[in-house]
C-alpha positions in Angstrom: -32.3 76.9 109.7 -28.5 76.9 109.3 -26.2 75.2 111.8 -22.5 76.0 112.2 -20.1 73.6 113.5 -17.5 74.8 116.1 -14.8 74.1 113.5 -16.4 76.6 111.1 -17.0 79.1 113.7 -13.4 79.0 114.8 -12.2 79.3 111.2 -14.5 82.3 110.6 -13.4 83.9 113.9 -9.7 83.5 112.9 -10.2 85.1 109.5 -12.3 87.8 111.1 -9.5 88.5 113.7 -6.9 88.7 110.8 -9.2 91.1 109.0 -9.6 93.3 112.1 -5.8 93.3 112.7 -5.2 94.4 109.1 -7.9 97.1 109.4 -6.3 98.3 112.6 -2.9 98.6 111.0 -4.4 100.3 107.9 -6.2 102.9 110.0 -3.2 103.5 112.2 -4.7 102.0 115.3 -2.1 99.3 115.6 1.6 99.2 114.8 2.5 97.5 111.5 6.0 96.4 112.8 7.9 96.0 116.0 8.7 99.2 117.9 6.7 102.4 117.8 5.3 103.2 114.4 5.3 105.7 113.1 8.3 107.2 114.8 7.1 110.5 116.4 10.0 112.3 114.7 8.9 110.9 111.3 5.3 111.7 112.0 6.2 115.3 113.1 8.4 115.8 110.0 5.7 114.5 107.7 3.0 116.7 109.4 5.3 119.7 108.9 5.6 118.8 105.2 1.8 118.5 105.0 1.5 121.9 106.6 3.9 123.4 104.1 2.1 121.8 101.2 -1.2 123.2 102.4 0.2 126.7 103.1 -1.0 128.2 99.8 -4.5 126.7 100.3 -3.9 124.0 97.6 -2.5 120.6 98.4 -1.7 119.7 94.8 -1.2 116.2 93.4 2.4 117.1 92.6 3.0 118.1 96.2 1.3 114.9 97.5 3.4 112.7 95.2 6.6 114.5 96.3 5.6 114.2 99.9 4.8 110.5 99.7 8.0 109.9 97.8 10.0 111.7 100.5 8.2 109.8 103.2 9.0 106.5 101.4 12.6 107.4 100.8 13.3 108.7 104.4 10.9 107.2 106.8 9.0 104.1 105.4 9.7 100.7 104.1 7.1 100.8 101.3 5.0 103.2 99.3 1.9 101.9 101.0 3.4 102.7 104.4 4.3 106.1 103.1 0.8 106.8 102.0 -0.5 105.8 105.4 2.1 108.0 107.1 1.0 111.0 105.0 -2.7 110.3 105.9 -1.8 110.3 109.6 0.2 113.4 109.2 -2.7 115.1 107.5 -5.0 114.2 110.4 -2.3 115.5 112.8 -2.0 118.8 110.8 -5.8 119.2 111.1 -5.6 118.8 114.9 -2.6 120.9 115.7 -2.7 124.7 115.7 0.9 125.5 116.3 3.7 124.3 113.9 6.1 124.4 116.8 4.5 121.1 118.0 5.8 119.4 114.9 9.2 120.8 115.5 9.2 119.5 119.0 8.3 116.0 117.6 11.2 116.2 115.2 13.6 116.6 118.1 16.9 118.3 118.6 19.1 116.2 116.2 20.6 118.6 113.7 20.6 116.0 110.8 16.9 115.3 111.4 16.2 119.0 111.4 18.2 119.6 108.3 16.4 116.8 106.5 13.0 118.2 107.5 14.0 121.7 106.2 15.3 120.2 103.0 12.2 118.2 102.4 10.0 121.3 103.3 11.7 123.2 100.4 11.3 120.2 98.1 7.6 119.9 98.9 6.9 123.6 98.6 8.5 123.7 95.1 6.9 120.4 94.0 4.2 122.1 91.9 6.7 124.0 89.9 6.6 127.3 91.7 7.2 128.1 95.3 4.5 130.7 96.4 5.7 133.6 98.5 3.6 132.3 101.4 5.2 128.9 101.2 8.7 130.3 101.0 8.1 132.6 104.0 6.7 129.7 106.0 9.7 127.4 105.2 12.1 130.2 106.1 10.4 130.7 109.5 10.5 127.0 110.0 14.2 127.0 109.2 14.8 129.7 111.8 12.7 127.8 114.4 14.7 124.7 113.6 17.8 126.7 114.6 19.4 127.5 111.3 20.8 130.9 110.3 20.0 132.6 107.0 23.2 131.3 105.3 22.3 127.7 106.2 18.7 128.1 105.1 19.9 129.7 101.8 22.3 126.8 101.2 19.5 124.2 101.8 17.1 126.1 99.6 19.6 126.3 96.8 20.1 122.5 96.9 16.4 122.0 96.4 15.8 124.7 93.7 18.7 123.3 91.7 16.9 119.9 91.5 14.6 119.2 88.5 
């Protein structure tokens, strides 16, 4: 028979509590930092990017790397946080039937919308070639975000000029 002292039980409970807190943060059930995380606009933009990456039926490793790098550069403090944001965005994309919901999450700020469209073109072309389906989707998204054809063309050209 094994006996536990209260001191050991408390020590075990404390480490178990820390383990549960870390697991909750990892699976997105608890915020990793003060304030709301992820920011709904960032989650919406990332879910939009996941949707664009999946448009051709193939979410390539190149698209995933580009998407995680974009999330890290624009929305997250670490690469690990970016990976978690992308996973949450994938789950959201699985649940949502209308891309307009992502656009609503992004909000009305023109800079946020421009950044989302820029990143959508970057993700769509990450695997070396932008499929017609992906390009059509990103153009429609650009129009839904409130950009005219000239603005969409300018944003597209900045992304296709990049290596």
